[in-house]
C-alpha positions as CSV (number, residue, x, y, z in Angstrom):
1,M,-19.9,2.6,-11.8
2,R,-20.9,-1.1,-11.7
3,W,-17.8,-2.0,-13.8
4,L,-15.5,-0.7,-11.1
5,V,-17.2,-3.1,-8.5
6,V,-16.9,-6.0,-10.9
7,L,-13.2,-5.2,-11.5
8,I,-12.4,-5.1,-7.8
9,L,-14.2,-8.3,-7.1
10,S,-12.5,-10.1,-9.9
11,I,-9.0,-9.2,-8.8
12,V,-9.2,-10.0,-5.1
13,P,-8.7,-13.7,-4.2
14,A,-11.4,-15.1,-2.0
15,I,-9.2,-16.0,0.9
16,A,-5.5,-15.6,1.7
17,A,-3.7,-17.5,4.4
18,A,-3.3,-15.4,7.5
19,K,0.2,-14.8,8.7
20,P,1.1,-13.1,12.0
21,S,3.0,-9.9,12.3
22,V,6.3,-10.4,14.0
23,A,8.9,-8.3,15.9
24,V,12.4,-9.6,16.4
25,A,14.1,-8.7,19.7
26,P,17.8,-8.2,20.0
27,F,19.6,-11.6,20.5
28,E,21.8,-12.2,23.5
29,G,25.4,-12.8,22.5
30,D,24.8,-11.6,18.9
31,D,27.5,-9.0,18.9
32,D,27.7,-8.5,15.1
33,D,23.9,-8.8,14.6
34,K,24.4,-11.5,12.0
35,V,22.1,-14.0,13.6
36,A,19.3,-11.4,14.1
37,N,19.6,-10.3,10.5
38,T,19.4,-13.9,9.3
39,V,16.3,-14.5,11.4
40,E,14.6,-11.4,9.9
41,K,15.4,-12.7,6.4
42,A,14.0,-16.1,7.2
43,L,10.8,-14.5,8.6
44,E,10.0,-12.4,5.5
45,S,8.1,-15.2,3.8
46,E,6.6,-16.6,7.0
47,A,5.1,-13.4,8.5
48,S,2.8,-10.7,7.2
49,S,5.2,-8.1,8.4
50,V,8.6,-8.1,10.3
51,I,9.9,-5.4,12.6
52,G,13.7,-5.7,12.9
53,H,15.8,-6.1,16.0
54,K,17.0,-2.5,15.8
55,A,13.5,-1.0,15.8
56,T,12.4,-3.4,18.5
57,G,15.4,-2.5,20.6
58,K,14.5,1.2,20.3
59,A,11.0,0.4,21.5
60,M,12.3,-1.7,24.4
61,S,14.5,1.3,25.4
62,K,11.5,3.6,25.4
63,L,9.7,1.1,27.6
64,N,12.7,0.6,29.9
65,L,12.9,-3.1,29.0
66,S,16.1,-5.0,28.6
67,G,17.4,-8.6,28.8
68,K,15.0,-11.5,29.0
69,L,11.3,-10.4,28.9
70,D,8.6,-11.7,31.1
71,K,5.0,-12.0,30.1
72,A,4.0,-8.4,31.1
73,D,7.1,-7.0,29.3
74,K,6.2,-8.9,26.1
75,K,2.6,-7.7,26.3
76,K,3.8,-4.1,26.6
77,L,6.2,-4.5,23.7
78,R,3.7,-6.2,21.4
79,K,1.2,-3.4,22.1
80,R,3.8,-0.7,21.5
81,L,4.9,-2.3,18.2
82,E,1.4,-3.4,17.2
83,V,2.5,-7.0,16.3
84,D,1.1,-10.5,17.0
85,V,4.3,-12.3,17.9
86,I,7.7,-11.7,19.6
87,V,10.8,-13.7,18.6
88,E,13.6,-13.7,21.1
89,G,16.8,-15.7,21.3
90,K,20.4,-16.0,22.3
91,V,23.6,-17.1,20.6
92,D,25.8,-19.7,22.4
93,G,28.8,-20.6,20.3
94,K,27.6,-22.5,17.3
95,E,24.1,-22.9,18.7
96,V,21.2,-20.5,18.5
97,E,18.2,-20.8,20.8
98,L,14.9,-19.0,19.8
99,R,11.8,-18.3,21.8
100,I,8.4,-17.6,20.2
101,S,5.3,-16.3,21.9
102,G,2.3,-14.2,21.1
103,K,-1.2,-14.3,19.6
104,G,-2.3,-17.3,17.5
105,V,0.9,-19.3,18.1
106,K,2.1,-21.8,20.7
107,T,4.7,-20.6,23.1
108,S,7.8,-22.6,22.1
109,R,11.6,-22.7,22.2
110,F,13.9,-24.5,19.9
111,K,17.6,-24.7,19.0
112,V,19.2,-24.5,15.6
113,D,22.9,-25.2,14.7
114,R,24.5,-22.1,13.5
115,G,25.7,-23.2,10.1
116,K,27.0,-21.1,7.3
117,G,25.0,-19.2,4.6
118,A,21.8,-20.6,3.1
119,K,21.7,-23.7,5.3
120,F,21.3,-21.8,8.5
121,R,18.7,-19.5,7.0
122,D,16.8,-22.5,5.5
123,D,16.8,-24.3,8.8
124,L,15.5,-21.2,10.5
125,K,12.8,-20.7,7.9
126,D,11.6,-24.3,8.2
127,Q,11.5,-24.2,12.1
128,L,9.9,-20.7,12.2
129,G,7.3,-21.6,9.5
130,K,6.1,-24.6,11.5
131,R,5.6,-22.6,14.6
132,L,4.1,-19.5,13.0
133,S,1.6,-21.3,10.9
134,P,-1.9,-20.6,12.4
135,D,-3.7,-23.7,13.8
136,K,-7.3,-23.2,14.6
137,D,-7.2,-26.1,17.1
138,D,-4.3,-24.6,19.0
139,E,-4.8,-20.9,18.4
140,D,-5.8,-20.1,22.0
141,Q,-3.7,-22.7,23.7
142,E,-0.5,-22.5,25.6
143,E,2.4,-25.0,25.3
144,V,5.5,-25.4,27.5
145,A,8.9,-25.4,26.0
146,E,10.1,-28.3,23.9
147,P,12.2,-31.0,25.6
148,T,15.4,-29.7,23.9
149,A,15.3,-26.5,25.8
150,P,15.7,-26.0,29.6
151,P,12.6,-25.1,31.6
152,D,11.7,-21.4,31.8
153,D,9.6,-20.5,34.9
154,E,9.2,-16.9,33.8
155,E,7.7,-17.7,30.4
156,D,6.0,-21.0,30.3
157,E,3.3,-22.6,32.5
158,P,4.2,-26.0,34.0
159,K,2.7,-29.2,32.5
160,K,-0.1,-30.8,34.3
161,K,-0.8,-34.4,33.4
162,K,0.4,-33.6,29.8
163,K,-2.7,-31.6,29.1
164,K,-2.7,-28.3,27.4
165,K,-4.4,-25.4,29.2
166,K,-7.2,-23.7,27.4
167,R,-7.2,-19.9,27.4
168,R,-9.4,-17.2,26.0
169,D,-6.5,-14.8,25.6
170,D,-3.1,-15.0,24.0
171,D,-0.1,-16.4,25.9
172,D,0.8,-13.0,27.3
173,G,-2.5,-12.5,29.0
174,G,-4.0,-9.9,26.6
175,G,-7.7,-9.4,26.7
176,D,-10.2,-9.8,23.9
177,D,-10.5,-6.0,23.6
178,E,-6.9,-5.6,22.7
179,A,-6.3,-3.7,19.5
180,K,-5.6,-5.7,16.3
181,P,-2.1,-5.6,14.9
182,R,-1.1,-3.1,12.3
183,H,-2.2,-4.2,8.8
184,L,0.7,-4.8,6.4
185,V,-1.0,-3.1,3.4
186,T,-3.6,-0.6,4.6
187,Q,-1.4,0.9,7.3
188,A,2.1,1.0,5.6
189,A,4.2,4.0,6.6
190,I,5.8,4.2,3.1
191,R,4.5,2.8,-0.2
192,G,6.1,3.2,-3.6
193,N,4.8,2.0,-6.9
194,V,6.3,1.7,-10.4
195,G,4.2,0.2,-13.2
196,A,2.3,0.5,-16.4
197,G,-1.2,1.2,-17.5
198,F,-3.6,1.7,-20.4
199,A,-6.0,4.5,-20.8
200,R,-8.6,5.9,-23.3
201,R,-9.2,9.6,-23.5
202,G,-12.3,11.1,-25.2
203,L,-13.4,14.7,-25.8
204,T,-17.0,15.0,-26.8
205,Y,-19.2,18.1,-27.3
206,G,-22.7,19.2,-26.7
207,A,-23.2,21.2,-29.9
208,A,-25.6,22.0,-32.8
209,G,-25.2,23.3,-36.3
210,A,-22.8,22.5,-39.2
211,M,-19.8,24.2,-37.6
212,Q,-19.4,21.9,-34.6
213,P,-16.0,20.3,-34.2
214,P,-15.4,16.5,-34.4
215,S,-15.1,14.5,-31.2
216,V,-11.7,13.1,-30.2
217,G,-10.8,9.6,-29.0
218,T,-7.4,8.1,-28.5
219,A,-5.9,5.2,-26.4
220,A,-2.4,4.3,-25.4
221,P,-0.2,2.6,-22.8
222,S,1.6,4.6,-20.1
223,A,4.2,4.3,-17.5
224,N,3.7,5.6,-13.9
225,I,5.4,6.1,-10.6
226,E,3.8,7.0,-7.2
227,I,4.9,7.4,-3.6
228,E,3.1,8.0,-0.4
229,A,5.0,8.4,2.9
230,Y,4.2,9.0,6.6
231,P,7.7,9.2,8.1
232,A,6.6,9.4,11.7
233,A,4.5,6.3,11.4
234,M,7.4,3.9,10.8
235,E,7.3,2.6,14.4
236,S,3.7,3.3,15.4
237,L,0.5,4.7,14.2
238,K,-0.1,6.4,17.5
239,G,0.5,10.1,18.0
240,I,-0.5,13.2,16.1
241,A,2.8,13.3,14.1
242,A,2.2,9.8,12.7
243,G,-0.7,11.0,10.7
244,F,1.2,13.6,8.6
245,G,2.3,12.5,5.2
246,V,3.2,13.5,1.6
247,Y,2.3,12.1,-1.8
248,A,3.3,12.4,-5.4
249,D,2.6,10.6,-8.7
250,F,3.5,10.9,-12.4
251,D,2.1,9.2,-15.4
252,R,3.0,9.6,-19.1
253,A,1.6,7.9,-22.2
254,F,3.9,6.7,-24.9
255,A,3.5,5.7,-28.6
256,L,0.5,8.0,-28.8
257,S,-0.6,10.0,-31.9
258,I,-3.8,11.1,-33.6
259,D,-4.8,10.8,-37.3
260,V,-5.1,14.1,-39.2
261,P,-7.7,14.5,-42.0
262,G,-6.0,14.4,-45.4
263,G,-3.4,11.9,-44.3
264,G,-0.6,11.7,-41.7
265,S,-0.7,11.9,-37.9
266,A,0.4,14.2,-35.1
267,P,2.3,13.0,-32.0
268,I,0.4,13.6,-28.7
269,T,1.9,14.4,-25.3
270,Q,-0.4,13.0,-22.7
271,Q,0.7,13.2,-19.1
272,R,-0.3,14.0,-15.5
273,Y,1.2,14.6,-12.1
274,S,0.2,15.6,-8.6
275,I,1.9,16.4,-5.4
276,G,0.6,17.3,-2.0
277,V,0.2,16.6,1.7
278,R,-2.2,14.3,3.6
279,Y,-3.3,13.5,7.2
280,R,-4.1,9.9,7.8
281,L,-6.5,8.6,10.5
282,A,-6.5,4.9,11.6
283,F,-9.7,3.1,12.5
284,G,-8.8,-0.5,13.6
285,Q,-6.9,-1.8,10.6
286,S,-8.5,0.7,8.2
287,T,-7.3,4.2,7.4
288,V,-8.8,7.3,5.9
289,A,-6.4,10.0,4.6
290,L,-7.5,13.6,3.9
291,G,-5.3,15.7,1.7
292,V,-4.8,18.7,-0.6
293,G,-2.3,19.2,-3.4
294,Y,-1.7,20.5,-6.9
295,A,-2.8,18.4,-9.9
296,A,-1.8,18.9,-13.5
297,R,-2.8,17.1,-16.7
298,K,-2.2,17.9,-20.3
299,Y,-3.1,16.6,-23.8
300,E,-1.3,18.4,-26.5
301,A,-0.6,17.7,-30.2
302,D,2.6,18.5,-31.9
303,R,1.5,20.2,-35.1
304,S,5.0,21.1,-36.3
305,G,5.1,18.3,-38.9
306,L,1.7,19.0,-40.5
307,G,1.5,20.5,-44.0
308,M,-0.2,23.7,-45.0
309,N,-3.4,21.9,-46.0
310,Q,-3.5,19.7,-43.0
311,V,-5.6,20.9,-40.1
312,L,-6.2,19.2,-36.8
313,D,-9.5,20.5,-35.5
314,M,-8.9,19.7,-31.8
315,P,-8.2,22.0,-28.9
316,D,-5.3,21.2,-26.6
317,T,-5.9,21.0,-22.9
318,N,-3.5,21.9,-20.1
319,Y,-5.2,21.6,-16.7
320,G,-3.8,22.9,-13.4
321,A,-5.8,22.7,-10.2
322,I,-5.9,22.8,-6.5
323,A,-7.0,19.3,-5.5
324,P,-8.5,18.4,-2.2
325,N,-8.7,14.6,-1.9
326,V,-9.5,11.6,0.2
327,V,-8.2,8.0,0.2
328,A,-9.7,5.2,2.2
329,R,-8.1,1.7,2.7
330,F,-9.8,-1.4,4.1
331,P,-8.4,-4.8,4.9
332,A,-9.8,-7.7,2.9
333,T,-7.3,-10.3,4.2
334,P,-4.0,-10.0,6.2
335,T,-2.2,-9.4,3.0
336,I,-4.8,-7.7,0.8
337,G,-6.2,-4.2,1.1
338,I,-9.0,-2.6,-0.9
339,F,-8.7,1.2,-1.5
340,G,-10.9,3.9,-3.0
341,G,-10.1,7.5,-3.5
342,A,-11.7,10.7,-4.9
343,Q,-10.2,14.1,-5.8
344,L,-12.0,17.3,-6.6
345,E,-10.1,19.6,-8.9
346,L,-10.6,23.4,-8.6
347,L,-9.2,24.4,-12.0
348,L,-6.8,27.3,-12.3
349,K,-6.2,26.8,-16.0
350,A,-7.5,24.7,-18.8
351,G,-5.4,25.4,-21.9
352,D,-6.5,26.2,-25.5
353,I,-10.0,24.7,-25.1
354,T,-11.2,27.9,-23.3
355,E,-9.5,30.1,-25.8
356,D,-11.3,28.3,-28.7
357,Y,-14.7,28.1,-27.1
358,G,-14.7,30.9,-24.5
359,F,-15.2,31.2,-20.7
360,A,-16.8,28.1,-19.1
361,K,-18.0,26.8,-15.8
362,T,-16.2,23.6,-15.0
363,I,-16.6,20.5,-12.8
364,A,-13.5,18.4,-12.6
365,F,-12.9,15.3,-10.5
366,E,-11.0,12.0,-10.4
367,I,-11.9,8.7,-8.7
368,A,-9.9,5.5,-8.3
369,A,-10.4,2.1,-6.8
370,G,-8.4,-1.1,-6.6
371,A,-6.4,-3.5,-4.5
372,D,-3.0,-3.7,-3.0
373,I,-1.7,-7.3,-2.7
374,A,1.4,-8.1,-0.6
375,F,3.5,-11.1,-1.6
376,T,6.0,-10.6,1.2
377,S,6.3,-8.2,4.1
378,R,8.0,-5.7,1.8
379,Y,6.9,-6.4,-1.8
380,G,3.6,-6.7,-3.6
381,M,1.5,-5.3,-6.4
382,R,-1.4,-2.9,-7.1
383,I,-4.2,-3.2,-9.6
384,A,-6.4,-0.1,-10.0
385,A,-9.1,1.5,-12.2
386,E,-9.2,5.3,-12.6
387,L,-11.7,7.8,-14.0
388,H,-10.9,11.5,-14.6
389,Q,-13.4,13.9,-16.0
390,V,-13.7,17.6,-16.7
391,G,-17.1,19.0,-17.7
392,F,-17.4,22.4,-19.4
393,K,-20.5,24.6,-19.8
394,F,-19.6,27.6,-22.0
395,S,-21.3,30.9,-21.3
396,K,-21.3,32.0,-24.9
397,P,-21.5,29.1,-27.4
398,Q,-19.1,29.3,-30.3
399,R,-19.3,27.1,-33.4
400,G,-22.5,25.8,-31.8
401,V,-20.6,24.3,-28.9
402,S,-22.5,24.8,-25.6
403,S,-20.7,22.2,-23.5
404,A,-17.9,19.6,-23.6
405,T,-16.8,16.6,-21.6
406,D,-13.1,15.5,-21.4
407,R,-13.0,12.0,-19.9
408,T,-10.1,9.5,-19.4
409,I,-10.7,5.9,-18.2
410,G,-7.7,3.8,-17.4
411,L,-6.4,0.6,-15.8
412,T,-3.0,0.3,-14.0
413,A,-0.8,-2.5,-12.6
414,S,2.3,-1.8,-10.6
415,F,5.0,-3.3,-8.5
416,E,4.8,-2.1,-4.9
417,V,7.3,-1.6,-2.1
418,L,6.0,-1.4,1.4
419,Y,7.6,-0.2,4.7
């Protein structure tokens, strides 16, 4: 499987800029939530993930937090939401004050005039981008509020001879052993994919004698859709319920046909789908999901248009199987995740191939590997390689056929939505 390793290494950028995960707390005086919504929009391109003010407010309620947060409060909230940075603020007429604190950023406060439309959002994006950009020299330092904001004894340390105070921990006093924030890609609660692929399917035989059938080989593009969801993990990965999830996928080839001896061709229906349940375990920023479901795959020719003297010597296949599976995801960068999965298929049916060549022992499996790449906190893409194979060993060879291998190799690229 060396080609799979080469593929994965070729599609993953060497280094991606690290961006912090951010939670937006409800803003004081923001009665219609317009300011908080605008702040969240401005953060989408500046943070690896953004938890909105509504979800943050719910978490605060569960922690019995309200109003202005002190250091201990913010530490509890960040740990609960599994984020790096908390953004707070208040609305005072046409002016908005924002407070930023957390891991890898300087504690700071600034004010922005509440303009209309895009200008307000652009000003916020510019100011937030400056303060959220990681700086190795300042990553573990603490800074008092900017001169434009009044002093805040609860949140900032006093200046002392204009020197910054070095710290080993983040500004909220967290220790080095504190858990890493939730990974944007590998630990998403919901992911949906829509895309296209290209696959080659081949059916070969282990046979002897003059009656053996010809091998089959076709290739075609396809369209696919996939979803995986862990509803109870929207707010946190903690708790037994957060691990339960469901998955489903569907893929269908188009513009596919096979040449028939004597002239002409026959259209081919090639498609697959699966549906099932999984339980996901988190290890740091990595996850491993164990599941079981039903998987189906078929490759059938439409012979209705063939003439009396045209014979397509090819068995159709129509697989149905109980499919235990495992999927592992590992972070490569804050915005890129590598995944690998395997599925064992316990066949319940195989279609005409077993009617043509008799009872057979089978080994069926599917493996896949690739990368999920996030462009924003909600959108990204996936690139993957897949291999599906069914091996047959017939108990009583017919037409000299003692075994057969049905193998499909494909590549897919899809648009991805993450929550």
